[in-house]
C-alpha positions in Angstrom: 188.8 -22.9 49.8 190.1 -20.6 46.5 190.2 -16.8 47.1 187.0 -15.0 45.5 188.1 -11.6 44.7 184.3 -10.5 43.4 183.0 -11.4 46.2 185.3 -10.1 48.7 185.0 -7.1 47.3 181.5 -6.9 47.6 181.8 -7.8 51.4 184.2 -5.1 51.9 181.4 -2.5 50.3 178.8 -4.1 51.9 180.1 -3.6 55.1 181.9 -0.1 54.7 177.8 0.6 54.0 176.5 -0.1 57.4 179.1 1.6 58.7 179.0 4.9 56.8 175.8 6.3 58.6 177.5 6.0 62.1 177.7 9.8 62.3 177.7 12.8 64.1 175.6 14.8 61.6 172.8 13.0 59.2 174.0 14.8 56.1 177.4 14.6 56.6 180.3 12.0 58.4 181.1 13.1 61.6 182.7 10.3 63.6 185.1 11.7 66.2 187.5 10.1 68.1 185.8 8.7 71.9 182.7 10.1 70.9 179.5 8.3 70.7 179.7 7.5 67.2 183.2 5.9 67.5 181.6 3.7 70.3 178.9 2.8 67.9 181.2 2.0 65.2 183.6 0.0 67.6 180.7 -2.2 68.4 179.8 -3.1 65.3 183.3 -3.7 64.7 183.8 -6.1 67.2 180.8 -8.0 66.2 182.1 -8.5 62.8 185.7 -9.3 64.3 183.6 -12.4 66.4 181.5 -13.4 63.7 185.2 -13.7 61.8 186.7 -16.2 64.7 188.4 -14.0 66.5 188.6 -12.8 70.4 188.2 -9.1 70.8 189.4 -7.3 73.5 189.6 -3.4 74.3 193.3 -1.5 75.4 192.9 2.0 77.6 192.9 4.0 74.1 190.0 2.6 72.5 191.6 0.1 70.0 190.2 -3.0 69.2 192.3 -5.9 69.1 190.4 -8.9 67.2 193.1 -11.7 67.8 193.0 -15.1 66.2 195.7 -17.9 66.1 198.5 -19.0 68.1 202.5 -17.5 68.9 203.8 -14.4 67.8 202.0 -11.6 66.2 201.5 -10.6 62.5 199.3 -7.0 63.0 197.1 -5.8 60.5 195.0 -2.4 61.0 193.7 1.1 60.3 191.1 3.6 61.9 187.5 3.9 62.6 187.6 8.0 63.1 187.4 10.2 60.1 188.1 13.5 59.4 184.5 16.1 59.6 182.7 16.0 56.2 185.0 13.1 54.6 184.5 9.8 52.9 183.8 6.1 53.6 186.6 4.3 52.7 189.5 6.0 54.2 190.5 4.4 57.5 187.6 1.8 57.9 188.8 -0.3 54.4 192.0 -1.1 56.3 190.3 -3.0 59.0 187.5 -4.4 57.2 190.1 -6.3 55.0 191.7 -7.4 58.2 188.8 -8.9 59.5 188.0 -10.6 56.3 191.6 -12.0 55.3 191.2 -13.6 58.9 187.8 -14.9 58.4 189.1 -16.6 55.0 191.9 -18.6 57.3 189.4 -19.0 60.0 186.8 -21.0 57.9 189.2 -23.3 55.5 190.9 -24.2 59.2 194.2 -23.3 58.2 196.5 -22.8 61.0 199.5 -20.3 61.1 203.1 -20.4 62.4 202.3 -16.9 64.1 198.8 -15.4 65.2 197.1 -12.5 63.7 195.6 -9.2 66.0 193.5 -6.7 63.8 193.4 -3.5 65.0 190.7 -0.6 64.6 192.5 2.6 65.7 190.3 5.8 66.9 192.4 8.4 66.4 194.2 8.5 63.1 192.6 11.8 61.8 193.4 14.0 64.4 190.3 15.7 64.3 189.0 16.1 67.8 192.1 16.9 69.4 195.4 18.8 68.7 197.5 15.6 67.7 196.8 12.9 65.7 198.0 9.1 66.2 197.7 8.7 69.7 195.9 5.1 69.7 198.2 3.7 67.4 201.0 4.9 69.6 200.1 3.8 72.3 200.0 0.1 70.9 204.1 0.8 69.9 204.7 2.3 73.4 205.5 5.9 72.5 202.3 7.6 74.0 203.2 11.5 75.3 201.9 11.9 78.8 201.6 15.9 77.5 198.6 14.2 74.9 196.0 14.1 77.9 196.4 17.3 78.6 195.1 18.6 75.3 191.6 20.3 74.7 188.8 19.5 72.0 187.0 22.7 71.0 184.7 22.4 73.7 187.2 22.6 76.3 186.7 18.7 76.8 190.6 17.8 78.0 191.7 14.5 76.0 192.0 12.7 79.8 188.6 13.4 80.6 187.2 12.3 77.1 189.1 9.3 78.1 187.2 8.1 81.4 183.9 9.3 80.1 184.4 6.8 77.4 184.8 4.5 80.0 188.7 4.1 80.0 191.6 4.5 82.6 194.2 6.8 81.7 197.0 5.1 83.9 196.4 1.7 82.1 197.8 3.4 78.8 201.5 2.0 79.4 200.0 -2.0 79.0 198.4 -0.8 75.8 202.0 -1.4 74.4 203.0 -4.4 72.5 206.1 -6.5 73.4 209.0 -5.6 71.1 209.7 -9.0 70.2 206.0 -10.0 70.1 204.8 -8.1 67.2 206.4 -9.9 64.2 205.3 -7.0 61.7 202.9 -4.2 60.5 200.9 -4.2 57.5 197.9 -1.6 56.6 195.5 -1.4 53.8 194.4 1.7 53.2 193.0 3.9 49.8 195.4 6.0 48.3 194.4 9.4 48.4 196.1 10.2 45.1 196.2 9.6 41.4 198.9 7.6 40.4 197.1 4.6 40.5 194.2 5.8 38.8 197.1 6.8 36.0 198.6 3.5 35.9 195.6 1.9 35.1 196.7 -0.3 38.1 194.4 -1.0 41.6 197.2 -1.9 44.0 200.3 -0.3 45.3 203.2 -1.3 47.8 204.3 2.3 49.7 207.8 2.5 50.1 207.7 5.5 53.0 205.7 7.8 54.8 206.7 11.3 54.8 207.8 13.2 57.9 205.1 16.1 58.6 205.1 19.6 60.8 202.7 21.5 62.0 202.5 24.8 64.1 200.1 27.2 65.1 201.3 30.7 63.9 199.9 34.0 66.0 200.6 37.3 64.4 199.9 40.3 66.9 200.2 44.0 65.8 197.4 47.1 67.1 193.6 46.9 66.4 192.4 50.6 65.2 189.5 52.4 63.2 189.2 51.0 60.1 188.6 54.3 58.7 191.3 56.6 60.7 194.4 54.7 60.5 196.6 55.8 57.7 198.2 52.2 55.7 201.1 53.5 56.3 200.8 53.8 60.2 199.2 50.4 60.7 200.0 47.4 62.6 197.6 45.2 60.9 198.4 41.7 61.8 196.3 39.8 59.1 197.7 41.6 56.5 201.3 40.8 57.4 199.8 37.2 58.2 198.6 36.9 54.5 202.7 38.0 53.3 203.6 35.2 55.6 201.0 32.5 53.7 202.2 33.7 50.5 205.9 33.4 51.5 205.2 30.1 53.0 204.0 28.9 49.5 207.1 30.5 47.9 209.6 27.9 50.0 207.6 24.9 49.4 207.3 25.6 45.6 210.8 26.2 45.6 211.7 22.7 46.8 209.2 21.2 44.3 211.6 18.6 43.5 211.5 17.2 47.2 207.9 16.7 46.3 207.5 19.4 49.5 204.0 20.5 50.1 202.5 23.3 52.4 199.5 24.0 53.6 197.9 26.9 55.7 194.8 25.0 56.3 193.2 27.4 59.0 193.3 31.1 59.5 191.5 33.3 62.6 191.3 37.0 62.8 190.7 39.3 66.2 188.5 40.8 66.8 187.0 40.0 63.9 184.9 43.3 63.0 184.6 44.9 59.5 185.4 48.0 60.9 188.2 47.1 63.0 192.3 46.5 62.1 193.0 43.5 63.4 195.3 43.4 66.1 196.0 38.9 66.1 195.6 36.4 63.5 196.6 33.3 63.5 196.6 30.3 60.9 198.5 27.0 61.2 201.2 25.2 58.4 201.3 22.0 57.8 204.3 21.2 56.1 205.7 17.8 54.5 208.5 16.1 52.4 210.2 13.0 52.4 213.6 14.5 53.8 213.8 15.0 57.4 216.6 17.0 56.9 215.0 19.0 53.6 212.2 19.7 55.9 213.9 21.1 59.0 215.9 23.8 56.6 212.8 24.9 55.3 211.2 25.2 59.0 214.3 27.5 59.5 213.7 29.5 56.6 210.0 30.3 56.9 210.8 30.9 60.3 213.5 33.3 59.2 211.5 34.6 56.8 208.6 35.6 59.0 210.3 37.2 61.3 212.3 39.0 58.9 208.1 40.3 57.6 206.7 41.1 61.6 210.1 43.1 61.9 209.2 45.2 58.9 205.6 45.5 59.3 206.2 46.7 63.3 204.3 43.0 64.2 205.2 40.4 66.6 205.2 36.4 65.7 205.6 33.2 67.9 205.6 29.8 66.1 203.9 26.5 68.3 204.5 23.6 67.0 201.9 20.9 67.9 202.6 18.2 65.3 205.9 16.1 64.3 206.5 13.5 62.6 209.5 11.8 61.1 209.5 10.8 57.3 209.1 6.8 57.6 210.4 3.9 55.1 208.7 1.0 55.2 210.3 -2.6 55.3 212.1 -3.7 52.0 211.6 -7.1 52.7 207.6 -6.2 53.5 207.5 -4.3 50.6 208.9 -7.4 48.4 206.6 -9.8 50.3 203.2 -7.5 49.5 204.6 -6.8 45.7 204.5 -10.7 45.0 201.1 -11.4 46.4 200.1 -8.5 44.3 202.1 -10.0 41.2 200.6 -13.4 42.2 196.9 -11.8 41.1 198.4 -11.0 37.9 198.6 -7.4 38.5 201.8 -4.9 38.2 202.4 -3.6 42.0 203.1 -0.1 41.7 205.7 1.3 44.2 204.9 4.8 45.5 205.5 6.8 48.7 202.4 8.1 50.9 202.1 11.9 51.5 199.9 11.3 54.2 200.5 10.3 57.9 199.2 7.1 59.1 199.1 4.5 61.3 201.9 2.6 60.1 204.1 5.5 60.7 204.0 5.4 64.2 203.6 1.2 64.3 206.9 1.5 62.5 208.6 2.0 66.3 207.5 -1.0 67.7 208.0 -3.6 64.3 209.0 -3.6 60.3 205.7 -2.0 59.0 204.6 -1.7 54.9 201.2 -0.8 53.5 199.2 -1.0 50.7 197.5 1.1 48.5 194.0 0.9 46.7 192.9 2.9 43.7 190.5 5.6 44.6 188.3 7.5 42.1 189.9 10.7 41.0 192.7 10.4 43.4 190.0 11.9 45.8 189.7 11.6 49.4 188.7 13.9 53.0 185.9 14.6 50.5 182.2 12.8 50.7 183.5 11.5 47.0 185.8 9.3 48.0 185.2 6.2 46.4 187.0 2.5 46.0 185.6 -0.1 43.2 184.5 -3.3 45.3 186.4 -5.0 42.4 189.5 -2.8 43.4 188.8 -3.8 46.9 188.4 -7.7 46.7 191.6 -7.5 45.1 193.0 -5.6 48.2 191.8 -8.2 50.6 192.9 -10.5 48.2 196.5 -9.4 47.7 196.5 -9.4 51.7 195.7 -12.8 51.7 198.2 -13.5 49.7 200.8 -11.8 52.0 199.8 -13.3 55.0 200.7 -16.5 53.1 204.0 -15.7 52.0 205.1 -13.8 55.5 207.5 -15.6 57.3 
């Protein structure tokens, strides 16, 4: 049975179209970890896995595992959760590609010298709790118990959310794969950037995933009347925080040759009244680069300069880290296997790093890991306008099939 990339792309597009409306809100995508929408998406994915010839189980973090074949396991996966008001391709495409690849081998009755597990993770985005990659961490044997105490915006703890979802947190250690049983991990994902489109190529091989640091920064000053406190006597927490934010941007730009990026994504000022000088200001920092050493030096610089700003303005500043991920280099042998599969389809495999975090970053703690990027229109992601064409998705599934055939 030959591989029909056009048909595979049409199948992928149709499956994404069925999954896309599973949302907590009718006019935008909201599919949070351990929510009712997560359950519905998982149930739909379970049906697809079974129809493709897989046996399906679900672990203590809600990760679906579609198993096919015999022997040690090649793991293929991505996630079902989404950022709030995000797109339909980020995550689900990787799960669907794995299902369609297994279906291909199942239909032609081909036995492989290894088995395949297609994994549908539930917590890659971190949109509900202040943590990411918890479900892939459990599979990799790297889940941190402290995560269970984290709370969402409604005050529901991670531990309680698992119980509501029907899971037993005490069983999380059993979710870990045995290190010798996992031969490798491969993930198909939209690029979320413009390079493949600029190169006019549909597929890319990821060389590595950037390291990330995220902190919550709290600046404390003193509330006062907006009309009666002179500018020279104010301890304005928000003004101080604004100076710190501009400094963060300056540090990142100074490291542009290292492809460093820094983002302040959330800001809050209290008491939050028009006529009151802010007593506290809280903001987040997301810092990313491929060099852990350079990232750590930038962190030290940012904290040092922030304390200087606080001292000059008679403020206090506290840094609270809530996410740290080391840079991950994708396995060289798997990169070459993936490149050969792409070349076999008549395309030039573009090699590029990933500036976004992915489950592959956590799975690399367990076994050799690699990623394949798929061109997305305009490089737009985490946005309702996110789009990958059926033609490109079909080539991605065909390349994944070729990768599996070449995998040793």
